[in-house]
C-alpha positions in Angstrom: 21.0 12.7 -3.8 18.4 13.4 -1.0 16.4 10.4 0.2 12.6 10.9 0.3 10.6 8.1 1.9 6.9 8.1 1.3 4.2 6.1 3.2 1.0 5.7 1.3 -2.4 4.4 2.2 -5.9 4.0 0.7 -6.3 7.7 0.2 -3.5 7.6 -2.4 -5.5 5.5 -4.7 -9.0 6.9 -3.9 -8.9 9.4 -6.8 -8.2 6.5 -9.2 -11.5 4.9 -8.1 -10.1 2.2 -5.9 -12.5 1.5 -3.1 -11.1 2.5 0.3 -11.7 0.0 3.2 -12.4 2.3 6.2 -14.4 5.2 4.8 -18.2 5.3 4.7 -19.3 3.0 1.9 -15.9 1.3 2.0 -15.2 -2.4 1.4 -15.4 -3.3 5.1 -19.1 -2.3 5.2 -19.9 -4.7 2.4 -17.5 -7.5 3.5 -16.8 -8.2 7.2 -13.0 -8.1 7.6 -13.2 -11.5 9.4 -14.5 -13.2 6.3 -12.2 -11.9 3.6 -9.0 -10.7 5.3 -8.0 -13.2 8.0 -6.5 -16.6 7.8 -9.5 -17.9 9.7 -11.9 -16.5 7.1 -9.9 -18.1 4.3 -9.9 -21.5 6.2 -13.7 -21.2 6.7 -14.6 -20.2 3.1 -11.7 -20.2 0.7 -14.0 -19.8 -2.3 -15.6 -16.6 -1.0 -12.1 -15.1 -0.3 -10.8 -16.2 -3.7 -13.7 -14.6 -5.5 -13.4 -11.4 -3.4 -9.8 -10.9 -4.5 -10.7 -11.9 -8.1 -13.1 -8.9 -8.1 -10.4 -6.6 -6.6 -8.1 -7.6 -9.5 -10.7 -7.0 -12.1 -11.1 -3.5 -10.7 -7.4 -2.9 -11.4 -8.1 -3.3 -15.1 -10.6 -0.5 -15.0 -8.5 2.2 -13.1 -5.4 4.2 -13.9 -2.8 5.9 -11.7 -3.9 9.4 -10.7 -1.8 12.6 -10.9 -0.7 12.0 -7.4 0.9 8.7 -8.3 2.5 10.3 -11.4 3.9 13.3 -9.5 5.4 11.0 -6.9 7.0 8.9 -9.6 8.4 12.0 -11.3 10.3 12.9 -8.1 12.7 10.2 -8.9 14.3 12.5 -11.5 15.8 14.6 -8.8 15.6 12.5 -5.6 16.2 9.0 -4.3 12.6 8.0 -3.6 11.3 5.0 -1.8 7.5 4.3 -1.6 6.3 2.2 1.3 2.7 1.4 0.6 -0.1 -0.2 2.6 -2.0 -0.5 -0.7 -2.1 -3.8 -2.5 -2.8 -2.3 -6.0 -0.1 -1.8 -8.6 -0.8 1.9 -9.4 2.5 3.2 -8.0 4.4 0.8 -10.4 2.2 1.7 -13.3 2.8 5.4 -12.7 6.6 4.8 -12.9 7.8 4.4 -9.3 10.7 2.0 -9.3 11.3 1.3 -5.6 8.0 0.3 -4.0 7.8 -1.7 -0.8 4.3 -3.4 -0.3 3.7 -3.9 3.4 0.4 -5.7 2.9 1.1 -7.8 -0.2 0.2 -7.4 -3.8 -3.1 -8.0 -5.5 -1.5 -9.2 -8.8 0.3 -12.0 -7.0 -0.7 -15.3 -5.7 1.1 -17.8 -3.5 1.0 -21.1 -1.7 -1.7 -21.4 1.0 0.6 -23.6 2.9 3.8 -21.4 2.8 2.6 -18.0 1.7 5.9 -16.1 2.4 8.1 -18.7 0.6 9.4 -16.8 -2.5 9.5 -20.1 -4.5 5.7 -20.1 -4.6 4.9 -16.4 -5.2 3.7 -15.9 -8.7 2.8 -12.7 -10.6 -0.4 -13.1 -12.5 -0.9 -11.8 -16.1 -4.2 -9.9 -16.5 -5.7 -12.9 -18.3 -5.0 -15.0 -15.2 -6.7 -12.6 -12.7 -9.6 -15.1 -12.3 -8.2 -17.6 -9.8 -10.2 -20.8 -9.4 -10.5 -23.4 -6.7 -8.2 -26.2 -7.8 -5.5 -23.8 -9.2 -2.5 -25.0 -7.3 0.9 -23.5 -6.2 4.1 -25.4 -7.0 3.9 -27.1 -3.6 0.5 -28.6 -4.5 -1.6 -26.3 -2.2 -4.4 -24.1 -3.3 -3.3 -20.7 -4.7 -4.2 -17.9 -2.3 -3.9 -14.2 -2.6 -0.4 -12.8 -1.8 -1.9 -10.5 0.8 -0.9 -10.0 4.4 -4.1 -10.6 6.3 -5.0 -9.4 9.8 -3.3 -11.6 12.3 -0.4 -12.4 10.0 3.2 -11.1 10.3 4.3 -8.2 8.0 7.5 -9.5 6.5 8.5 -6.3 4.8 8.3 -4.1 7.9 12.0 -4.5 8.8 13.1 -3.4 5.3 10.7 -0.4 5.5 12.2 0.6 8.9 15.7 0.6 7.4 14.6 3.0 4.6 12.7 5.3 7.1 15.8 5.5 9.4 17.8 6.8 6.4 15.3 9.3 5.1 16.1 13.0 4.6 12.4 13.8 4.1 9.4 11.7 5.3 6.0 12.1 3.5 2.7 10.5 4.5 -0.1 10.3 2.0 -3.7 9.2 2.5 -3.5 6.9 5.5 -5.4 7.0 8.8 -2.2 6.1 10.7 -4.3 3.7 12.6 -3.0 0.4 11.2 0.1 -1.0 12.8 2.9 -1.8 12.2 2.8 0.8 9.4 1.6 3.6 11.6 4.7 3.0 13.9 7.1 3.9 11.1 6.9 7.6 12.1 8.8 6.6 15.3 11.8 5.7 13.2 12.2 9.0 11.4 15.2 10.9 12.7 14.3 13.9 14.9 15.9 16.4 12.5 14.0 15.1 9.4 11.0 17.1 8.1 7.7 15.2 8.1 4.8 16.1 5.7 1.2 14.7 5.7 -1.1 14.9 2.7 -4.7 14.1 3.5 -8.0 16.0 2.9 -9.4 14.6 6.2 -8.1 15.3 9.7 -5.6 12.6 10.8 -5.1 11.9 14.4 -1.4 11.2 14.9 -0.2 10.4 18.4 3.2 12.0 18.0 4.6 15.2 19.5 6.9 15.9 16.5 6.1 18.7 14.2 4.2 17.6 11.1 3.6 19.9 8.1 0.0 19.1 7.1 -1.3 19.6 3.5 -5.1 19.3 3.7 -5.6 18.2 0.1 -6.2 15.0 -1.9 -3.3 13.1 -3.3 -3.0 14.9 -6.6 -3.4 18.5 -5.4 -1.3 17.7 -2.3 1.5 16.3 -4.3 1.5 19.5 -6.4 1.9 21.6 -3.3 4.5 19.2 -1.8 6.6 19.4 -4.9 6.8 23.2 -4.7 7.7 23.1 -1.0 10.4 20.5 -1.7 12.0 22.6 -4.5 12.2 25.6 -2.1 13.5 23.5 0.8 16.1 21.3 -0.8 
């Protein structure tokens, strides 16, 4: 079975109504990144950061996977599909994708603020638990913090992602600026003979000499077109 590896970014979830961070009107304009997405911001004001991610979780209850998510999940009927996502939402899973690697963490999980990457302290929240409060503690007695990889923190899942990319028969990029590393560097691990596709309605500046088949559409319309190309190609 052919291996399709997909790298997704904020544009994948934009049609579902999830606020993107970098576009005009995005979250970074309302909340300085230093305040809500760095270890220093959390140390300075853990309450603000906790409330910011509580709001992000509540938004998940109001949105649904879009057709792009669903078409991607449906590819699993015919192909071995791995989704590597920079998104922290759970829309890929809700659409039916079964092998999802979250590079930047998961919004629906919390962990120890002392040992954030220790699997013993990572906990999946039920929807009725999405409102995390100061004083809610992890199993090691530290304040629960979002299970999010913040700027300045290591990306533990990048090694796993690289292994999948190196084995890919087709590499697809959806809705990412390719400006955020180490995710943007994954393209460098795609074998030279492997076709690369990019779905994005906006121009994406990729510093690579390799040929990239660009589909200038949003996630849903782009996935429709990609699916047709794939059936003709494989």
